[in-house]
C-alpha positions as CSV (number, residue, x, y, z in Angstrom):
1,M,157.4,11.6,-1.7
2,N,160.9,11.3,-3.1
3,A,162.0,14.0,-5.6
4,N,162.7,11.1,-8.0
5,D,158.8,10.3,-8.1
6,D,157.8,13.6,-8.9
7,P,156.4,13.3,-12.7
8,I,155.6,17.3,-12.5
9,A,159.4,17.9,-12.0
10,D,160.5,15.5,-14.4
11,I,158.4,17.2,-17.0
12,R,159.7,20.5,-16.1
13,Q,163.1,19.7,-16.1
14,L,162.7,17.9,-19.6
15,R,160.8,21.0,-20.7
16,H,163.9,23.2,-19.5
17,R,166.4,21.0,-21.2
18,I,164.5,21.4,-24.8
19,S,164.3,25.1,-24.2
20,E,168.1,25.3,-23.5
21,E,168.7,23.2,-26.8
22,F,167.0,25.7,-28.7
23,Q,168.6,28.8,-26.9
24,H,165.0,29.3,-25.2
25,D,163.8,30.7,-28.5
26,P,160.5,29.3,-29.5
27,K,160.8,30.0,-32.9
28,L,163.7,27.9,-33.2
29,Y,161.8,24.9,-31.8
30,I,158.9,25.5,-33.8
31,L,161.3,25.5,-37.0
32,Y,162.7,22.4,-36.1
33,L,159.0,20.9,-35.4
34,Q,158.4,21.7,-38.8
35,K,161.7,20.4,-40.0
36,M,160.8,17.0,-38.5
37,H,157.2,17.1,-39.9
38,D,158.7,17.2,-43.3
39,K,161.2,14.5,-42.7
40,Y,158.5,12.2,-41.3
41,L,155.7,13.2,-43.7
42,K,155.0,9.9,-45.1
43,Q,154.8,8.1,-41.9
44,I,152.6,10.7,-40.5
45,R,150.3,10.2,-43.4
46,L,150.3,6.2,-43.1
47,Y,149.3,6.5,-39.4
48,V,146.6,9.1,-40.2
49,E,145.2,6.5,-43.0
50,L,145.3,3.5,-40.6
51,P,141.5,2.5,-39.4
52,N,142.6,1.6,-35.9
53,K,145.2,3.9,-35.4
54,S,147.6,0.7,-34.7
55,L,151.2,1.6,-34.4
56,H,152.2,-1.8,-35.5
57,P,150.9,-1.8,-39.2
58,T,152.9,-4.9,-40.2
59,A,151.2,-6.7,-37.6
60,Q,148.2,-7.0,-39.9
61,S,149.7,-7.6,-43.0
62,A,151.9,-10.5,-41.3
63,G,148.8,-12.2,-40.0
64,R,149.3,-11.3,-36.4
65,C,146.6,-9.6,-34.3
66,A,146.9,-6.0,-33.4
67,P,147.7,-5.2,-29.8
68,R,144.2,-4.7,-27.9
69,T,143.5,-1.2,-26.7
70,L,142.0,-0.7,-23.0
71,G,138.3,-1.4,-23.0
72,G,138.3,-2.3,-26.6
73,G,138.4,-6.1,-26.0
């Protein structure tokens, strides 16, 4: 297996970069996430209110079909 084909290594590398970005301080990272939550609260609420959790809410209003989910036919 090639090192580039190792998804676990990719995830660890990404997590380390995120940790570095916040000076390895989980409190700073949590504050960032809380700010992003506040910034995108309207979008979060809209998503939560969607009956089928479609990521394309405009597809229904434009008369197009929402994307199918696996096993959902």
